[in-house]
C-alpha positions in Angstrom: 23.6 -22.5 -36.3 24.9 -21.6 -39.3 22.6 -20.0 -42.9 24.0 -22.1 -45.7 21.4 -20.8 -48.3 18.2 -18.5 -48.7 15.8 -18.3 -51.1 12.5 -15.7 -50.9 11.1 -19.4 -52.3 10.5 -22.0 -49.9 9.9 -24.9 -52.2 13.8 -23.9 -53.6 14.7 -24.1 -49.8 13.2 -27.8 -49.6 15.2 -28.8 -52.2 18.7 -28.0 -50.7 17.6 -29.0 -47.2 16.7 -33.0 -49.1 20.0 -32.7 -50.6 21.7 -32.0 -47.9 19.4 -35.2 -46.1 20.5 -37.2 -48.3 24.3 -36.6 -47.4 23.2 -37.4 -44.0 23.3 -33.2 -42.9 20.0 -32.5 -40.9 19.3 -29.1 -41.4 16.6 -26.3 -40.8 14.1 -24.0 -42.2 13.9 -20.9 -40.3 10.8 -18.7 -41.3 9.1 -22.3 -43.1 5.5 -20.8 -41.5 6.1 -17.3 -40.9 2.8 -16.9 -43.1 0.9 -20.0 -41.7 0.6 -17.3 -38.6 0.5 -14.0 -40.1 -2.8 -12.1 -41.1 -1.1 -10.5 -44.0 1.3 -11.9 -46.0 5.1 -11.7 -45.0 7.5 -10.7 -46.9 10.1 -12.3 -45.6 13.3 -15.6 -46.5 13.4 -18.6 -45.9 16.3 -19.5 -44.6 18.7 -23.1 -44.3 20.6 -23.5 -41.5 23.1 -26.1 -40.6 25.0 -26.8 -37.7 28.3 -24.8 -37.3 30.4 -28.4 -37.4 28.8 -29.5 -40.8 28.4 -25.6 -42.1 31.5 -26.5 -44.8 30.7 -29.9 -45.7 26.8 -28.9 -46.2 28.1 -26.2 -48.3 30.5 -28.1 -50.9 27.2 -29.9 -51.7 25.1 -26.8 -52.2 27.7 -25.4 -54.1 27.7 -28.5 -56.2 23.7 -28.7 -56.7 24.1 -24.7 -57.8 25.9 -25.3 -61.0 
């Protein structure tokens, strides 16, 4: 798995995940549930990862979204 996007805001990562999904690329969000299990809020970024074989294509898609 390769990191392709990172943000402190879950909604931003979910938007990018949705864009990849619409292009047929499966992705996962690391740290998605970290605040649900911690007693105190955790200040940790959410990380979007994809399979290494799809990383280049995923980056191209996300580059278009961020423009």
